[in-house]
mmCIF file of the N, C-alpha and C atoms, coordinates in Angstrom:
data_MODEL
# 
_entry.id   MODEL 
# 
loop_
_atom_site.group_PDB 
_atom_site.id 
_atom_site.type_symbol 
_atom_site.label_atom_id 
_atom_site.label_alt_id 
_atom_site.label_comp_id 
_atom_site.label_asym_id 
_atom_site.label_entity_id 
_atom_site.label_seq_id 
_atom_site.pdbx_PDB_ins_code 
_atom_site.Cartn_x 
_atom_site.Cartn_y 
_atom_site.Cartn_z 
_atom_site.occupancy 
_atom_site.B_iso_or_equiv 
_atom_site.pdbx_formal_charge 
_atom_site.auth_seq_id 
_atom_site.auth_comp_id 
_atom_site.auth_asym_id 
_atom_site.auth_atom_id 
_atom_site.pdbx_PDB_model_num 
ATOM 1   N N  . UNK A 1 1  ? 7.878   16.925 6.212   1.00 0.00 ? 1  UNK A N  1 
ATOM 2   C CA . UNK A 1 1  ? 7.397   16.687 4.873   1.00 0.00 ? 1  UNK A CA 1 
ATOM 3   C C  . UNK A 1 1  ? 6.472   18.183 4.853   1.00 0.00 ? 1  UNK A C  1 
ATOM 4   N N  . UNK A 1 2  ? 6.826   18.461 4.256   1.00 0.00 ? 2  UNK A N  1 
ATOM 5   C CA . UNK A 1 2  ? 5.732   19.825 4.167   1.00 0.00 ? 2  UNK A CA 1 
ATOM 6   C C  . UNK A 1 2  ? 4.794   19.789 2.467   1.00 0.00 ? 2  UNK A C  1 
ATOM 7   N N  . UNK A 1 3  ? 3.757   19.273 2.847   1.00 0.00 ? 3  UNK A N  1 
ATOM 8   C CA . UNK A 1 3  ? 2.617   19.204 1.900   1.00 0.00 ? 3  UNK A CA 1 
ATOM 9   C C  . UNK A 1 3  ? 1.960   20.234 1.076   1.00 0.00 ? 3  UNK A C  1 
ATOM 10  N N  . UNK A 1 4  ? 2.445   21.547 1.767   1.00 0.00 ? 4  UNK A N  1 
ATOM 11  C CA . UNK A 1 4  ? 2.229   22.531 1.236   1.00 0.00 ? 4  UNK A CA 1 
ATOM 12  C C  . UNK A 1 4  ? 3.030   22.900 -0.133  1.00 0.00 ? 4  UNK A C  1 
ATOM 13  N N  . UNK A 1 5  ? 3.816   22.463 -0.528  1.00 0.00 ? 5  UNK A N  1 
ATOM 14  C CA . UNK A 1 5  ? 4.770   22.760 -1.885  1.00 0.00 ? 5  UNK A CA 1 
ATOM 15  C C  . UNK A 1 5  ? 4.390   21.510 -2.920  1.00 0.00 ? 5  UNK A C  1 
ATOM 16  N N  . UNK A 1 6  ? 4.205   21.897 -3.970  1.00 0.00 ? 6  UNK A N  1 
ATOM 17  C CA . UNK A 1 6  ? 3.392   21.193 -5.133  1.00 0.00 ? 6  UNK A CA 1 
ATOM 18  C C  . UNK A 1 6  ? 4.876   20.414 -5.469  1.00 0.00 ? 6  UNK A C  1 
ATOM 19  N N  . UNK A 1 7  ? 4.478   18.956 -5.239  1.00 0.00 ? 7  UNK A N  1 
ATOM 20  C CA . UNK A 1 7  ? 5.916   18.269 -6.066  1.00 0.00 ? 7  UNK A CA 1 
ATOM 21  C C  . UNK A 1 7  ? 5.456   16.583 -6.065  1.00 0.00 ? 7  UNK A C  1 
ATOM 22  N N  . UNK A 1 8  ? 6.278   16.052 -7.155  1.00 0.00 ? 8  UNK A N  1 
ATOM 23  C CA . UNK A 1 8  ? 5.855   14.703 -7.281  1.00 0.00 ? 8  UNK A CA 1 
ATOM 24  C C  . UNK A 1 8  ? 5.870   13.727 -5.923  1.00 0.00 ? 8  UNK A C  1 
ATOM 25  N N  . UNK A 1 9  ? 6.759   14.108 -5.272  1.00 0.00 ? 9  UNK A N  1 
ATOM 26  C CA . UNK A 1 9  ? 7.191   13.425 -3.958  1.00 0.00 ? 9  UNK A CA 1 
ATOM 27  C C  . UNK A 1 9  ? 5.903   13.780 -3.207  1.00 0.00 ? 9  UNK A C  1 
ATOM 28  N N  . UNK A 1 10 ? 5.673   14.930 -2.918  1.00 0.00 ? 10 UNK A N  1 
ATOM 29  C CA . UNK A 1 10 ? 4.270   14.985 -1.960  1.00 0.00 ? 10 UNK A CA 1 
ATOM 30  C C  . UNK A 1 10 ? 3.289   14.258 -2.680  1.00 0.00 ? 10 UNK A C  1 
ATOM 31  N N  . UNK A 1 11 ? 2.963   14.351 -3.678  1.00 0.00 ? 11 UNK A N  1 
ATOM 32  C CA . UNK A 1 11 ? 1.839   13.447 -4.377  1.00 0.00 ? 11 UNK A CA 1 
ATOM 33  C C  . UNK A 1 11 ? 2.004   12.245 -4.328  1.00 0.00 ? 11 UNK A C  1 
ATOM 34  N N  . UNK A 1 12 ? 3.267   11.386 -4.288  1.00 0.00 ? 12 UNK A N  1 
ATOM 35  C CA . UNK A 1 12 ? 3.679   10.018 -4.312  1.00 0.00 ? 12 UNK A CA 1 
ATOM 36  C C  . UNK A 1 12 ? 3.101   9.736  -2.565  1.00 0.00 ? 12 UNK A C  1 
ATOM 37  N N  . UNK A 1 13 ? 3.495   11.080 -1.793  1.00 0.00 ? 13 UNK A N  1 
ATOM 38  C CA . UNK A 1 13 ? 3.454   9.986  -0.404  1.00 0.00 ? 13 UNK A CA 1 
ATOM 39  C C  . UNK A 1 13 ? 1.956   10.559 0.072   1.00 0.00 ? 13 UNK A C  1 
ATOM 40  N N  . UNK A 1 14 ? 0.971   11.160 -0.220  1.00 0.00 ? 14 UNK A N  1 
ATOM 41  C CA . UNK A 1 14 ? -0.213  11.765 -0.180  1.00 0.00 ? 14 UNK A CA 1 
ATOM 42  C C  . UNK A 1 14 ? -1.578  10.173 -0.697  1.00 0.00 ? 14 UNK A C  1 
ATOM 43  N N  . UNK A 1 15 ? -0.801  10.169 -1.800  1.00 0.00 ? 15 UNK A N  1 
ATOM 44  C CA . UNK A 1 15 ? -1.490  8.871  -2.783  1.00 0.00 ? 15 UNK A CA 1 
ATOM 45  C C  . UNK A 1 15 ? -1.150  7.336  -1.560  1.00 0.00 ? 15 UNK A C  1 
ATOM 46  N N  . UNK A 1 16 ? 0.136   7.181  -1.674  1.00 0.00 ? 16 UNK A N  1 
ATOM 47  C CA . UNK A 1 16 ? 0.421   5.977  -0.923  1.00 0.00 ? 16 UNK A CA 1 
ATOM 48  C C  . UNK A 1 16 ? -0.132  6.192  0.695   1.00 0.00 ? 16 UNK A C  1 
ATOM 49  N N  . UNK A 1 17 ? -0.275  7.091  1.294   1.00 0.00 ? 17 UNK A N  1 
ATOM 50  C CA . UNK A 1 17 ? -0.908  7.704  2.269   1.00 0.00 ? 17 UNK A CA 1 
ATOM 51  C C  . UNK A 1 17 ? -2.590  7.145  2.333   1.00 0.00 ? 17 UNK A C  1 
ATOM 52  N N  . UNK A 1 18 ? -3.386  7.488  1.472   1.00 0.00 ? 18 UNK A N  1 
ATOM 53  C CA . UNK A 1 18 ? -4.721  7.460  1.035   1.00 0.00 ? 18 UNK A CA 1 
ATOM 54  C C  . UNK A 1 18 ? -4.579  5.918  0.785   1.00 0.00 ? 18 UNK A C  1 
ATOM 55  N N  . UNK A 1 19 ? -4.141  5.065  -0.132  1.00 0.00 ? 19 UNK A N  1 
ATOM 56  C CA . UNK A 1 19 ? -4.302  3.698  -0.071  1.00 0.00 ? 19 UNK A CA 1 
ATOM 57  C C  . UNK A 1 19 ? -3.935  3.113  1.291   1.00 0.00 ? 19 UNK A C  1 
ATOM 58  N N  . UNK A 1 20 ? -3.434  3.499  2.021   1.00 0.00 ? 20 UNK A N  1 
ATOM 59  C CA . UNK A 1 20 ? -2.996  2.600  3.112   1.00 0.00 ? 20 UNK A CA 1 
ATOM 60  C C  . UNK A 1 20 ? -3.723  2.756  4.282   1.00 0.00 ? 20 UNK A C  1 
ATOM 61  N N  . UNK A 1 21 ? -4.412  4.193  4.236   1.00 0.00 ? 21 UNK A N  1 
ATOM 62  C CA . UNK A 1 21 ? -5.196  4.325  5.416   1.00 0.00 ? 21 UNK A CA 1 
ATOM 63  C C  . UNK A 1 21 ? -6.832  3.318  5.056   1.00 0.00 ? 21 UNK A C  1 
ATOM 64  N N  . UNK A 1 22 ? -7.123  3.446  3.287   1.00 0.00 ? 22 UNK A N  1 
ATOM 65  C CA . UNK A 1 22 ? -8.371  3.060  3.022   1.00 0.00 ? 22 UNK A CA 1 
ATOM 66  C C  . UNK A 1 22 ? -8.479  1.540  2.930   1.00 0.00 ? 22 UNK A C  1 
ATOM 67  N N  . UNK A 1 23 ? -7.123  1.436  2.791   1.00 0.00 ? 23 UNK A N  1 
ATOM 68  C CA . UNK A 1 23 ? -6.551  -0.489 2.619   1.00 0.00 ? 23 UNK A CA 1 
ATOM 69  C C  . UNK A 1 23 ? -7.633  -0.832 1.588   1.00 0.00 ? 23 UNK A C  1 
ATOM 70  N N  . UNK A 1 24 ? -6.583  0.153  0.530   1.00 0.00 ? 24 UNK A N  1 
ATOM 71  C CA . UNK A 1 24 ? -7.556  -0.397 -0.811  1.00 0.00 ? 24 UNK A CA 1 
ATOM 72  C C  . UNK A 1 24 ? -6.816  -1.527 -1.287  1.00 0.00 ? 24 UNK A C  1 
ATOM 73  N N  . UNK A 1 25 ? -7.531  -2.719 -1.715  1.00 0.00 ? 25 UNK A N  1 
ATOM 74  C CA . UNK A 1 25 ? -7.361  -3.818 -2.299  1.00 0.00 ? 25 UNK A CA 1 
ATOM 75  C C  . UNK A 1 25 ? -6.822  -3.753 -3.426  1.00 0.00 ? 25 UNK A C  1 
ATOM 76  N N  . UNK A 1 26 ? -7.234  -3.441 -4.745  1.00 0.00 ? 26 UNK A N  1 
ATOM 77  C CA . UNK A 1 26 ? -6.524  -3.194 -5.767  1.00 0.00 ? 26 UNK A CA 1 
ATOM 78  C C  . UNK A 1 26 ? -5.503  -1.777 -6.020  1.00 0.00 ? 26 UNK A C  1 
ATOM 79  N N  . UNK A 1 27 ? -4.559  -1.509 -5.037  1.00 0.00 ? 27 UNK A N  1 
ATOM 80  C CA . UNK A 1 27 ? -3.768  -0.818 -4.919  1.00 0.00 ? 27 UNK A CA 1 
ATOM 81  C C  . UNK A 1 27 ? -3.185  -0.118 -6.174  1.00 0.00 ? 27 UNK A C  1 
ATOM 82  N N  . UNK A 1 28 ? -2.563  -1.321 -6.498  1.00 0.00 ? 28 UNK A N  1 
ATOM 83  C CA . UNK A 1 28 ? -1.663  -0.820 -7.994  1.00 0.00 ? 28 UNK A CA 1 
ATOM 84  C C  . UNK A 1 28 ? -2.513  -0.133 -9.379  1.00 0.00 ? 28 UNK A C  1 
ATOM 85  N N  . UNK A 1 29 ? -4.196  -0.048 -9.091  1.00 0.00 ? 29 UNK A N  1 
ATOM 86  C CA . UNK A 1 29 ? -4.668  0.668  -9.970  1.00 0.00 ? 29 UNK A CA 1 
ATOM 87  C C  . UNK A 1 29 ? -4.608  2.320  -9.193  1.00 0.00 ? 29 UNK A C  1 
ATOM 88  N N  . UNK A 1 30 ? -4.261  2.594  -8.450  1.00 0.00 ? 30 UNK A N  1 
ATOM 89  C CA . UNK A 1 30 ? -3.889  3.998  -7.946  1.00 0.00 ? 30 UNK A CA 1 
ATOM 90  C C  . UNK A 1 30 ? -2.758  4.198  -8.001  1.00 0.00 ? 30 UNK A C  1 
ATOM 91  N N  . UNK A 1 31 ? -2.202  5.323  -8.640  1.00 0.00 ? 31 UNK A N  1 
ATOM 92  C CA . UNK A 1 31 ? -0.288  5.503  -8.804  1.00 0.00 ? 31 UNK A CA 1 
ATOM 93  C C  . UNK A 1 31 ? -0.621  6.611  -8.904  1.00 0.00 ? 31 UNK A C  1 
ATOM 94  N N  . UNK A 1 32 ? 0.456   7.217  -7.868  1.00 0.00 ? 32 UNK A N  1 
ATOM 95  C CA . UNK A 1 32 ? 0.877   8.770  -8.324  1.00 0.00 ? 32 UNK A CA 1 
ATOM 96  C C  . UNK A 1 32 ? 0.819   9.493  -9.243  1.00 0.00 ? 32 UNK A C  1 
ATOM 97  N N  . UNK A 1 33 ? 1.211   8.201  -10.473 1.00 0.00 ? 33 UNK A N  1 
ATOM 98  C CA . UNK A 1 33 ? 1.636   9.084  -11.551 1.00 0.00 ? 33 UNK A CA 1 
ATOM 99  C C  . UNK A 1 33 ? 0.479   9.322  -12.654 1.00 0.00 ? 33 UNK A C  1 
ATOM 100 N N  . UNK A 1 34 ? -0.630  8.726  -11.673 1.00 0.00 ? 34 UNK A N  1 
ATOM 101 C CA . UNK A 1 34 ? -1.893  9.345  -12.518 1.00 0.00 ? 34 UNK A CA 1 
ATOM 102 C C  . UNK A 1 34 ? -2.479  10.548 -12.185 1.00 0.00 ? 34 UNK A C  1 
ATOM 103 N N  . UNK A 1 35 ? -1.594  11.287 -11.421 1.00 0.00 ? 35 UNK A N  1 
ATOM 104 C CA . UNK A 1 35 ? -1.995  12.721 -10.718 1.00 0.00 ? 35 UNK A CA 1 
ATOM 105 C C  . UNK A 1 35 ? -1.103  13.581 -11.142 1.00 0.00 ? 35 UNK A C  1 
ATOM 106 N N  . UNK A 1 36 ? -1.228  14.983 -11.352 1.00 0.00 ? 36 UNK A N  1 
ATOM 107 C CA . UNK A 1 36 ? -0.415  16.031 -11.795 1.00 0.00 ? 36 UNK A CA 1 
ATOM 108 C C  . UNK A 1 36 ? -0.267  16.994 -11.251 1.00 0.00 ? 36 UNK A C  1 
ATOM 109 N N  . UNK A 1 37 ? -0.133  17.972 -10.829 1.00 0.00 ? 37 UNK A N  1 
ATOM 110 C CA . UNK A 1 37 ? -0.070  19.181 -10.103 1.00 0.00 ? 37 UNK A CA 1 
ATOM 111 C C  . UNK A 1 37 ? -1.113  20.173 -10.164 1.00 0.00 ? 37 UNK A C  1 
ATOM 112 N N  . UNK A 1 38 ? -1.964  19.743 -11.046 1.00 0.00 ? 38 UNK A N  1 
ATOM 113 C CA . UNK A 1 38 ? -3.119  20.774 -11.332 1.00 0.00 ? 38 UNK A CA 1 
ATOM 114 C C  . UNK A 1 38 ? -3.949  20.455 -10.422 1.00 0.00 ? 38 UNK A C  1 
ATOM 115 N N  . UNK A 1 39 ? -4.076  19.090 -9.982  1.00 0.00 ? 39 UNK A N  1 
ATOM 116 C CA . UNK A 1 39 ? -5.235  18.884 -9.146  1.00 0.00 ? 39 UNK A CA 1 
ATOM 117 C C  . UNK A 1 39 ? -4.774  18.526 -7.252  1.00 0.00 ? 39 UNK A C  1 
ATOM 118 N N  . UNK A 1 40 ? -3.404  19.426 -7.445  1.00 0.00 ? 40 UNK A N  1 
ATOM 119 C CA . UNK A 1 40 ? -2.576  19.561 -6.289  1.00 0.00 ? 40 UNK A CA 1 
ATOM 120 C C  . UNK A 1 40 ? -3.568  19.673 -4.920  1.00 0.00 ? 40 UNK A C  1 
ATOM 121 N N  . UNK A 1 41 ? -4.197  20.858 -4.916  1.00 0.00 ? 41 UNK A N  1 
ATOM 122 C CA . UNK A 1 41 ? -4.969  21.191 -3.748  1.00 0.00 ? 41 UNK A CA 1 
ATOM 123 C C  . UNK A 1 41 ? -6.453  20.516 -3.710  1.00 0.00 ? 41 UNK A C  1 
ATOM 124 N N  . UNK A 1 42 ? -6.762  19.675 -4.555  1.00 0.00 ? 42 UNK A N  1 
ATOM 125 C CA . UNK A 1 42 ? -8.383  18.849 -4.125  1.00 0.00 ? 42 UNK A CA 1 
ATOM 126 C C  . UNK A 1 42 ? -7.576  17.692 -3.679  1.00 0.00 ? 42 UNK A C  1 
ATOM 127 N N  . UNK A 1 43 ? -6.040  16.717 -4.220  1.00 0.00 ? 43 UNK A N  1 
ATOM 128 C CA . UNK A 1 43 ? -5.597  16.209 -3.371  1.00 0.00 ? 43 UNK A CA 1 
ATOM 129 C C  . UNK A 1 43 ? -5.172  16.169 -1.975  1.00 0.00 ? 43 UNK A C  1 
ATOM 130 N N  . UNK A 1 44 ? -4.574  17.462 -1.816  1.00 0.00 ? 44 UNK A N  1 
ATOM 131 C CA . UNK A 1 44 ? -4.341  17.559 -0.610  1.00 0.00 ? 44 UNK A CA 1 
ATOM 132 C C  . UNK A 1 44 ? -5.187  17.882 0.188   1.00 0.00 ? 44 UNK A C  1 
ATOM 133 N N  . UNK A 1 45 ? -6.851  18.245 -0.218  1.00 0.00 ? 45 UNK A N  1 
ATOM 134 C CA . UNK A 1 45 ? -8.127  18.459 0.792   1.00 0.00 ? 45 UNK A CA 1 
ATOM 135 C C  . UNK A 1 45 ? -8.222  16.561 0.875   1.00 0.00 ? 45 UNK A C  1 
ATOM 136 N N  . UNK A 1 46 ? -8.247  16.076 0.043   1.00 0.00 ? 46 UNK A N  1 
ATOM 137 C CA . UNK A 1 46 ? -8.807  14.596 0.314   1.00 0.00 ? 46 UNK A CA 1 
ATOM 138 C C  . UNK A 1 46 ? -7.976  13.642 1.128   1.00 0.00 ? 46 UNK A C  1 
ATOM 139 N N  . UNK A 1 47 ? -6.443  14.061 1.189   1.00 0.00 ? 47 UNK A N  1 
ATOM 140 C CA . UNK A 1 47 ? -5.808  13.698 1.949   1.00 0.00 ? 47 UNK A CA 1 
ATOM 141 C C  . UNK A 1 47 ? -5.981  13.969 3.517   1.00 0.00 ? 47 UNK A C  1 
ATOM 142 N N  . UNK A 1 48 ? -5.989  15.512 3.539   1.00 0.00 ? 48 UNK A N  1 
ATOM 143 C CA . UNK A 1 48 ? -6.236  15.824 4.913   1.00 0.00 ? 48 UNK A CA 1 
ATOM 144 C C  . UNK A 1 48 ? -7.527  14.979 5.367   1.00 0.00 ? 48 UNK A C  1 
ATOM 145 N N  . UNK A 1 49 ? -8.890  15.059 4.751   1.00 0.00 ? 49 UNK A N  1 
ATOM 146 C CA . UNK A 1 49 ? -10.113 14.496 5.037   1.00 0.00 ? 49 UNK A CA 1 
ATOM 147 C C  . UNK A 1 49 ? -9.889  13.171 5.800   1.00 0.00 ? 49 UNK A C  1 
ATOM 148 N N  . UNK A 1 50 ? -8.824  12.165 5.194   1.00 0.00 ? 50 UNK A N  1 
ATOM 149 C CA . UNK A 1 50 ? -8.923  11.138 4.948   1.00 0.00 ? 50 UNK A CA 1 
ATOM 150 C C  . UNK A 1 50 ? -7.767  10.549 6.052   1.00 0.00 ? 50 UNK A C  1 
ATOM 151 N N  . UNK A 1 51 ? -7.184  11.493 6.480   1.00 0.00 ? 51 UNK A N  1 
ATOM 152 C CA . UNK A 1 51 ? -6.066  11.472 7.603   1.00 0.00 ? 51 UNK A CA 1 
ATOM 153 C C  . UNK A 1 51 ? -6.886  11.582 8.688   1.00 0.00 ? 51 UNK A C  1 
ATOM 154 N N  . UNK A 1 52 ? -7.729  12.482 8.881   1.00 0.00 ? 52 UNK A N  1 
ATOM 155 C CA . UNK A 1 52 ? -8.658  13.145 10.211  1.00 0.00 ? 52 UNK A CA 1 
ATOM 156 C C  . UNK A 1 52 ? -9.095  11.743 10.437  1.00 0.00 ? 52 UNK A C  1 
ATOM 157 N N  . UNK A 1 53 ? -9.621  10.672 9.795   1.00 0.00 ? 53 UNK A N  1 
ATOM 158 C CA . UNK A 1 53 ? -10.423 9.885  10.182  1.00 0.00 ? 53 UNK A CA 1 
ATOM 159 C C  . UNK A 1 53 ? -9.665  8.320  10.213  1.00 0.00 ? 53 UNK A C  1 
ATOM 160 N N  . UNK A 1 54 ? -10.574 7.493  11.559  1.00 0.00 ? 54 UNK A N  1 
ATOM 161 C CA . UNK A 1 54 ? -9.732  6.409  11.807  1.00 0.00 ? 54 UNK A CA 1 
ATOM 162 C C  . UNK A 1 54 ? -10.563 4.957  10.655  1.00 0.00 ? 54 UNK A C  1 
ATOM 163 N N  . UNK A 1 55 ? -11.945 4.993  10.553  1.00 0.00 ? 55 UNK A N  1 
ATOM 164 C CA . UNK A 1 55 ? -12.807 4.675  9.855   1.00 0.00 ? 55 UNK A CA 1 
ATOM 165 C C  . UNK A 1 55 ? -14.185 5.157  8.761   1.00 0.00 ? 55 UNK A C  1 
ATOM 166 N N  . UNK A 1 56 ? -14.218 4.222  7.915   1.00 0.00 ? 56 UNK A N  1 
ATOM 167 C CA . UNK A 1 56 ? -15.055 4.727  6.962   1.00 0.00 ? 56 UNK A CA 1 
ATOM 168 C C  . UNK A 1 56 ? -15.846 3.768  6.319   1.00 0.00 ? 56 UNK A C  1 
ATOM 169 N N  . UNK A 1 57 ? -17.139 4.207  6.298   1.00 0.00 ? 57 UNK A N  1 
ATOM 170 C CA . UNK A 1 57 ? -17.897 3.169  5.688   1.00 0.00 ? 57 UNK A CA 1 
ATOM 171 C C  . UNK A 1 57 ? -18.061 3.046  4.357   1.00 0.00 ? 57 UNK A C  1 
ATOM 172 N N  . UNK A 1 58 ? -18.639 1.653  3.670   1.00 0.00 ? 58 UNK A N  1 
ATOM 173 C CA . UNK A 1 58 ? -18.577 1.382  2.207   1.00 0.00 ? 58 UNK A CA 1 
ATOM 174 C C  . UNK A 1 58 ? -18.632 2.044  1.658   1.00 0.00 ? 58 UNK A C  1 
ATOM 175 N N  . UNK A 1 59 ? -20.005 2.915  1.877   1.00 0.00 ? 59 UNK A N  1 
ATOM 176 C CA . UNK A 1 59 ? -20.185 4.477  0.603   1.00 0.00 ? 59 UNK A CA 1 
ATOM 177 C C  . UNK A 1 59 ? -19.036 5.555  0.867   1.00 0.00 ? 59 UNK A C  1 
ATOM 178 N N  . UNK A 1 60 ? -18.643 5.552  2.027   1.00 0.00 ? 60 UNK A N  1 
ATOM 179 C CA . UNK A 1 60 ? -17.421 6.708  2.386   1.00 0.00 ? 60 UNK A CA 1 
ATOM 180 C C  . UNK A 1 60 ? -16.497 6.330  1.057   1.00 0.00 ? 60 UNK A C  1 
ATOM 181 N N  . UNK A 1 61 ? -16.102 5.074  1.576   1.00 0.00 ? 61 UNK A N  1 
ATOM 182 C CA . UNK A 1 61 ? -14.506 4.547  0.706   1.00 0.00 ? 61 UNK A CA 1 
ATOM 183 C C  . UNK A 1 61 ? -15.119 4.509  -0.547  1.00 0.00 ? 61 UNK A C  1 
ATOM 184 N N  . UNK A 1 62 ? -16.410 4.321  -0.924  1.00 0.00 ? 62 UNK A N  1 
ATOM 185 C CA . UNK A 1 62 ? -16.821 4.328  -2.807  1.00 0.00 ? 62 UNK A CA 1 
ATOM 186 C C  . UNK A 1 62 ? -16.368 6.169  -2.913  1.00 0.00 ? 62 UNK A C  1 
ATOM 187 N N  . UNK A 1 63 ? -16.929 6.788  -2.129  1.00 0.00 ? 63 UNK A N  1 
ATOM 188 C CA . UNK A 1 63 ? -16.881 8.310  -2.450  1.00 0.00 ? 63 UNK A CA 1 
ATOM 189 C C  . UNK A 1 63 ? -15.555 8.361  -2.679  1.00 0.00 ? 63 UNK A C  1 
ATOM 190 N N  . UNK A 1 64 ? -14.983 8.459  -1.916  1.00 0.00 ? 64 UNK A N  1 
ATOM 191 C CA . UNK A 1 64 ? -13.396 9.035  -1.858  1.00 0.00 ? 64 UNK A CA 1 
ATOM 192 C C  . UNK A 1 64 ? -12.514 8.058  -3.255  1.00 0.00 ? 64 UNK A C  1 
ATOM 193 N N  . UNK A 1 65 ? -13.242 6.626  -3.352  1.00 0.00 ? 65 UNK A N  1 
ATOM 194 C CA . UNK A 1 65 ? -12.353 6.118  -4.656  1.00 0.00 ? 65 UNK A CA 1 
ATOM 195 C C  . UNK A 1 65 ? -12.656 6.679  -6.177  1.00 0.00 ? 65 UNK A C  1 
ATOM 196 N N  . UNK A 1 66 ? -14.003 7.281  -5.898  1.00 0.00 ? 66 UNK A N  1 
ATOM 197 C CA . UNK A 1 66 ? -14.251 8.085  -6.962  1.00 0.00 ? 66 UNK A CA 1 
ATOM 198 C C  . UNK A 1 66 ? -13.992 9.515  -7.170  1.00 0.00 ? 66 UNK A C  1 
ATOM 199 N N  . UNK A 1 67 ? -13.937 10.345 -5.842  1.00 0.00 ? 67 UNK A N  1 
ATOM 200 C CA . UNK A 1 67 ? -12.874 11.441 -6.139  1.00 0.00 ? 67 UNK A CA 1 
ATOM 201 C C  . UNK A 1 67 ? -11.590 11.209 -6.320  1.00 0.00 ? 67 UNK A C  1 
ATOM 202 N N  . UNK A 1 68 ? -11.117 10.056 -6.153  1.00 0.00 ? 68 UNK A N  1 
ATOM 203 C CA . UNK A 1 68 ? -9.428  9.851  -6.739  1.00 0.00 ? 68 UNK A CA 1 
ATOM 204 C C  . UNK A 1 68 ? -9.661  9.561  -8.009  1.00 0.00 ? 68 UNK A C  1 
ATOM 205 N N  . UNK A 1 69 ? -10.639 8.685  -8.446  1.00 0.00 ? 69 UNK A N  1 
ATOM 206 C CA . UNK A 1 69 ? -10.866 8.778  -10.127 1.00 0.00 ? 69 UNK A CA 1 
ATOM 207 C C  . UNK A 1 69 ? -10.619 10.184 -11.059 1.00 0.00 ? 69 UNK A C  1 
ATOM 208 N N  . UNK A 1 70 ? -11.779 11.123 -9.755  1.00 0.00 ? 70 UNK A N  1 
ATOM 209 C CA . UNK A 1 70 ? -12.006 12.037 -10.746 1.00 0.00 ? 70 UNK A CA 1 
ATOM 210 C C  . UNK A 1 70 ? -10.683 13.100 -10.867 1.00 0.00 ? 70 UNK A C  1 
ATOM 211 N N  . UNK A 1 71 ? -9.928  12.903 -10.068 1.00 0.00 ? 71 UNK A N  1 
ATOM 212 C CA . UNK A 1 71 ? -8.733  13.588 -9.873  1.00 0.00 ? 71 UNK A CA 1 
ATOM 213 C C  . UNK A 1 71 ? -7.349  13.232 -10.948 1.00 0.00 ? 71 UNK A C  1 
ATOM 214 N N  . UNK A 1 72 ? -7.591  12.260 -11.192 1.00 0.00 ? 72 UNK A N  1 
ATOM 215 C CA . UNK A 1 72 ? -6.433  11.544 -12.333 1.00 0.00 ? 72 UNK A CA 1 
ATOM 216 C C  . UNK A 1 72 ? -6.666  12.322 -13.488 1.00 0.00 ? 72 UNK A C  1 
ATOM 217 N N  . UNK A 1 73 ? -5.392  12.356 -13.773 1.00 0.00 ? 73 UNK A N  1 
ATOM 218 C CA . UNK A 1 73 ? -5.096  13.349 -15.112 1.00 0.00 ? 73 UNK A CA 1 
ATOM 219 C C  . UNK A 1 73 ? -5.504  12.227 -16.182 1.00 0.00 ? 73 UNK A C  1 
ATOM 220 N N  . UNK A 1 74 ? -6.615  13.334 -17.268 1.00 0.00 ? 74 UNK A N  1 
ATOM 221 C CA . UNK A 1 74 ? -6.901  12.340 -18.268 1.00 0.00 ? 74 UNK A CA 1 
ATOM 222 C C  . UNK A 1 74 ? -6.356  12.620 -19.622 1.00 0.00 ? 74 UNK A C  1 
# 
C-alpha cells in the first residue's frame, strides 16, 4: 500500500490502524469519512508516529485523540 498517495482508501486504512493500535473503546466515533484529503499529510504524520510505538501513556492517548479530533473536517 502506497500511503504517499492521497485517497479515501488510504485515509480509511490509516484511521483503522490508528484506532486498532490505540485500542480505542468508542471506535465508532472516529470514522474515515470524518476526514478529507486536505489534512492528509497531518493524518499521515500522526499515523507514522502511532505505528512506530508499541505503548502509549494515558496522556499520550488523550493527545492523539485530540489531534484526531482537530483533523476532522468541519
